[in-house]
C-alpha positions in Angstrom: 0.0 0.0 0.0 1.3 3.4 -0.8 2.1 6.3 1.5 0.3 8.6 2.2 -2.8 6.3 2.2 -6.2 6.9 0.6 -8.6 9.3 2.3 -11.6 7.0 2.7 -11.6 3.9 5.0 -14.1 1.4 6.3 -13.5 -0.3 9.6 -14.4 -4.0 9.9 -16.0 -3.2 13.3 -17.5 -0.1 14.8 -15.2 2.4 16.4 -16.9 5.1 18.6 -20.1 3.9 16.9 -18.9 4.4 13.3 -17.4 2.4 10.4 -16.8 4.9 7.7 -13.8 7.2 8.2 -11.8 9.9 6.4 -8.2 10.6 6.9 -7.3 14.0 8.3 -3.6 13.9 9.0 -0.6 11.6 8.5 2.6 11.4 10.5 5.5 9.4 11.7 8.3 7.6 9.8 8.9 3.9 8.8 7.3 1.5 11.3 6.0 4.5 13.5 3.7 5.9 10.8 0.1 6.8 11.9 -3.1 8.2 10.4 -5.7 10.3 12.1 -9.2 9.5 11.0 -12.6 11.0 11.7 -16.0 9.4 11.1 -17.7 11.0 8.1 -20.8 11.5 10.2 -19.0 13.3 13.1 -16.0 15.4 12.5 -15.6 16.0 16.2 -14.4 12.5 16.8 -10.8 11.8 16.0 -8.9 8.5 16.3 -5.2 7.7 15.6 -4.5 4.4 13.9 -1.0 3.0 13.3 -0.2 2.5 9.6 0.4 -1.2 10.3 -3.1 -1.6 11.7 -4.6 0.3 8.9 -3.0 -2.1 6.4 -4.5 -5.1 8.1 -7.3 -6.2 5.8 -9.1 -8.0 8.6 -9.5 -4.6 10.4 -9.7 -1.9 7.6 -10.6 -1.6 4.0 -9.5 1.2 1.8 -12.6 3.1 0.5 -16.1 3.1 1.8 -17.9 -0.2 1.6 -21.7 -0.4 1.6 -22.8 -1.6 5.0 -25.5 -4.3 5.5 -29.0 -2.8 5.5 -29.7 -4.1 9.0 -26.7 -2.2 10.4 -27.7 1.1 12.0 -25.0 3.7 11.3 -26.1 5.9 14.2 -26.0 3.4 17.1 -22.8 2.8 19.1 -23.3 -1.0 19.3 
């Protein structure tokens, strides 16, 4: 995967109640790289994810995936 990464990301599980995120800032070097993401529905929430975690396909997918219809995007569960 290239650096800096794409702007849009989908988490495999909810984080702070959200699954769709957008990159805000990038930082670090080599194995210490990180990306700050915010949910597209709440720009006040900010999470920092290591680059190695973001590349893990079982945790994150580059781009916004369509969520199952039965998943409520607004609930924190």
